[in-house]
C-alpha positions in Angstrom: 95.4 95.8 94.9 99.0 95.7 93.9 101.2 92.9 95.2 102.9 95.0 97.9 104.9 92.1 99.3 106.6 91.5 96.0 107.1 95.3 95.6 108.6 95.6 99.1 111.1 92.8 98.5 112.2 94.3 95.2 112.7 97.7 96.9 114.7 96.1 99.7 117.0 94.3 97.2 117.5 97.5 95.3 119.0 99.3 98.3 122.2 97.3 98.5 124.5 97.6 101.5 125.2 101.2 100.8 121.5 102.1 100.9 120.9 100.1 104.1 123.9 101.8 105.8 122.5 105.2 104.7 119.1 104.4 106.3 120.8 103.6 109.7 122.9 106.7 109.5 119.8 108.8 109.0 118.1 107.0 111.8 120.8 108.0 114.3 119.1 111.4 114.8 116.4 109.6 116.8 117.4 108.2 120.2 114.4 106.0 121.2 115.6 103.2 123.3 114.5 104.9 126.5 110.9 104.9 125.3 111.0 101.2 125.2 113.0 100.8 128.4 110.4 102.9 130.3 107.5 100.7 129.2 106.4 102.7 126.2 106.0 101.6 122.6 107.1 102.8 119.2 105.0 103.0 116.0 106.6 103.1 112.5 105.4 103.1 108.9 105.5 100.5 106.2 105.4 102.6 103.1 108.2 102.5 100.5 111.5 101.7 102.2 113.4 104.4 100.4 110.9 107.0 101.8 110.4 105.8 105.4 113.2 103.3 106.0 115.1 105.6 108.3 112.1 105.6 110.6 112.0 101.8 110.6 115.7 101.7 111.2 115.4 104.0 114.2 112.9 101.5 115.8 115.1 98.6 115.0 118.1 100.4 116.6 116.0 101.3 119.6 115.0 97.6 120.1 118.6 96.5 120.1 119.8 99.4 122.3 117.1 99.0 124.8 118.6 95.8 126.1 115.3 93.9 125.4 115.4 90.1 125.5 112.2 89.8 123.5 110.7 92.1 120.9 107.0 91.8 119.8 106.4 93.5 116.5 102.7 93.9 115.5 101.6 94.4 111.9 98.2 94.8 110.2 96.7 92.2 107.9 95.5 94.1 104.9 92.2 92.9 103.5 93.5 91.8 100.1 91.2 88.8 99.5 87.4 88.6 99.2 87.1 86.6 102.4 89.2 89.1 104.3 87.3 92.0 102.8 83.9 90.5 103.5 84.8 89.6 107.1 86.1 93.2 107.7 82.9 94.6 106.2 80.7 92.5 108.5 82.5 93.5 111.6 82.6 97.2 110.5 78.8 96.8 110.1 78.3 95.7 113.6 78.8 91.9 113.5 80.4 90.3 116.5 84.0 89.5 115.8 83.7 86.3 118.0 81.4 84.9 115.3 83.9 85.4 112.6 86.2 82.4 111.9 88.9 84.8 110.7 89.1 86.7 114.0 92.6 85.8 115.0 96.2 86.7 116.0 98.4 85.2 113.2 102.1 84.8 112.9 105.0 82.4 112.7 104.8 79.5 115.1 101.0 79.8 115.5 98.7 77.1 114.0 95.8 78.5 112.1 95.2 81.1 109.4 98.1 81.7 107.0 97.2 85.1 105.6 100.2 86.7 107.3 102.5 84.9 104.9 101.4 87.1 102.1 101.4 90.3 104.2 103.9 93.0 103.6 103.4 95.3 106.6 106.4 93.9 108.7 108.6 93.0 105.7 110.8 96.1 105.9 111.1 95.8 109.6 112.2 92.2 109.4 114.6 93.0 106.6 116.3 95.8 108.5 116.2 93.8 111.7 118.2 91.0 110.0 120.7 93.6 108.6 121.3 95.0 112.0 121.6 91.7 113.7 124.2 90.7 111.2 126.1 93.9 111.7 126.1 93.6 115.5 126.8 89.9 115.6 126.5 87.9 118.8 123.2 87.3 120.6 120.2 89.2 119.4 116.7 89.7 121.1 114.1 87.1 120.2 111.8 88.7 117.6 108.1 87.6 117.6 105.9 88.8 114.7 102.2 89.0 115.3 99.3 90.1 113.1 95.9 90.7 114.7 92.8 90.7 112.6 89.3 91.8 113.6 89.7 93.2 117.1 86.3 94.7 116.9 87.0 97.0 119.9 87.7 93.9 122.1 91.4 93.0 121.8 91.1 91.2 125.1 88.9 88.6 123.4 91.1 87.9 120.4 91.9 84.2 120.1 95.4 83.6 121.4 95.6 86.8 123.4 96.6 85.0 126.6 99.8 83.8 124.9 100.6 87.2 123.6 99.9 88.8 127.0 102.3 86.4 128.6 105.0 87.2 126.1 104.6 90.9 126.4 104.8 90.8 130.2 108.0 88.9 130.3 110.9 90.7 131.9 112.8 92.5 129.2 110.0 92.3 126.6 109.2 95.4 124.4 106.4 96.0 121.9 106.5 97.9 118.7 104.0 98.2 115.8 103.7 99.3 112.2 100.8 101.5 111.1 100.3 103.7 108.1 97.8 106.0 109.8 96.4 108.2 106.9 95.5 107.4 103.3 94.3 110.2 101.1 93.4 111.1 97.6 91.6 110.1 94.5 92.8 106.5 94.6 91.4 106.2 98.1 88.0 107.6 97.4 88.3 111.4 97.6 86.9 113.4 94.7 89.3 115.5 92.6 87.8 118.6 94.3 88.4 117.2 97.8 91.8 115.6 97.3 94.8 117.6 98.5 98.4 117.3 97.5 100.8 117.0 100.5 102.5 120.3 99.8 99.1 122.1 99.4 97.6 121.4 102.8 97.6 117.6 102.7 100.6 117.1 105.0 99.2 119.6 107.6 95.8 117.8 107.5 97.6 114.4 107.9 99.5 115.6 111.0 96.3 116.9 112.6 94.4 113.7 112.0 97.2 111.4 113.1 97.6 113.4 116.3 93.8 113.1 116.9 94.0 109.4 116.2 96.8 108.8 118.7 95.0 110.8 121.4 92.0 108.6 121.0 94.2 105.5 121.2 95.8 106.7 124.4 92.4 107.4 125.9 91.5 103.7 125.8 88.3 104.4 123.9 88.7 101.6 121.4 85.3 102.3 119.7 86.1 105.9 119.0 89.6 105.0 117.9 88.2 102.3 115.5 85.7 104.8 114.0 88.4 107.4 113.6 90.7 104.9 111.8 87.9 104.2 109.3 87.4 107.9 108.8 91.0 108.7 108.0 91.7 105.3 106.4 94.3 104.1 108.9 95.3 100.5 108.5 96.0 100.4 112.3 92.6 99.7 113.8 93.5 96.2 115.0 97.2 96.8 115.6 96.5 100.0 117.5 94.0 98.4 119.8 96.2 95.5 120.5 99.2 97.7 121.1 97.2 99.9 123.5 95.8 96.8 125.3 99.3 95.4 125.8 101.0 98.7 126.9 98.3 101.2 128.0 100.1 104.3 126.8 99.5 107.6 128.6 100.5 109.9 125.8 101.6 110.0 122.1 104.3 112.0 120.4 104.4 112.2 116.6 108.1 112.6 116.0 108.1 112.8 112.2 105.7 112.4 109.3 106.4 111.5 105.7 104.2 111.2 102.6 104.5 108.5 99.9 103.0 108.8 96.4 100.7 105.8 95.7 99.3 107.0 92.4 101.7 104.6 90.5 100.9 101.4 92.5 97.2 102.1 92.4 97.2 103.3 88.8 95.3 106.3 90.0 95.5 110.0 89.3 97.4 112.2 91.7 97.0 113.1 94.4 96.9 109.6 95.8 99.2 109.2 98.8 99.8 107.7 102.2 101.2 109.3 105.3 103.6 107.4 107.5 104.6 108.4 111.0 107.2 107.7 113.6 105.4 107.8 116.9 106.5 107.4 120.5 103.8 106.1 122.9 104.9 107.1 126.3 103.8 105.0 129.3 101.3 106.0 131.9 103.0 106.3 135.3 101.9 102.7 136.3 103.8 101.2 133.4 107.1 103.1 133.8 110.5 101.5 134.3 109.8 98.1 132.8 113.4 97.2 131.8 
């Protein structure tokens, strides 16, 4: 797999201040703070920042504008090493996650596994967060980054879940997450006959499958959601389950969808691409009016 963290940092640096300002200006068309204030959550992509950075900037802006005192940002750990891949395969095959030493919630300030340090999924979010914090000045919300691995349909049993539950339930706490919910094409395993270009039916297919995926997440059926993530190659199986466990959303709204060509990074023929989405998870009635 390509070194996506290095690639992400290079793309961030290439933006310059003008590029960052442009992303936040484009993000202004979305007003999402009320989703967080009402007890909902926001999902954003982690594809190439020049392609989806305005979606990420919209979530960063919503976090600041919501008046939150604490922001929990959840990101997936991609299985980029043999040990991660083997553990993922065992759990996908039915193994008990509790028997896997790598079953964990990782992140800064937590003793234990260090895989999150090489993870790119929250890199763009943290970069734009720091840009916005610098622009606004003054006191900023506390940002807590967390990376779940191997939920196995039981996010309530993840080691360290009690600490994260306590943080998420603090007055003024909000939760956001990054997921790239649909990977498609030759580089991801489709045959040349099956693979669709985004403009030739692929984008419509992606929207349909992402909406299905979010409906399953909101239903609370983690097993069906997990299976669906495997089917559509979403990297959000752990993040989605943990997000739903912490916030129990009642409905999902796909606000926008982008596609990002991955044929270059994967050195694969086109079409090979990922779909990223900006999604509002609206709270069930019992979770309304948190802030």
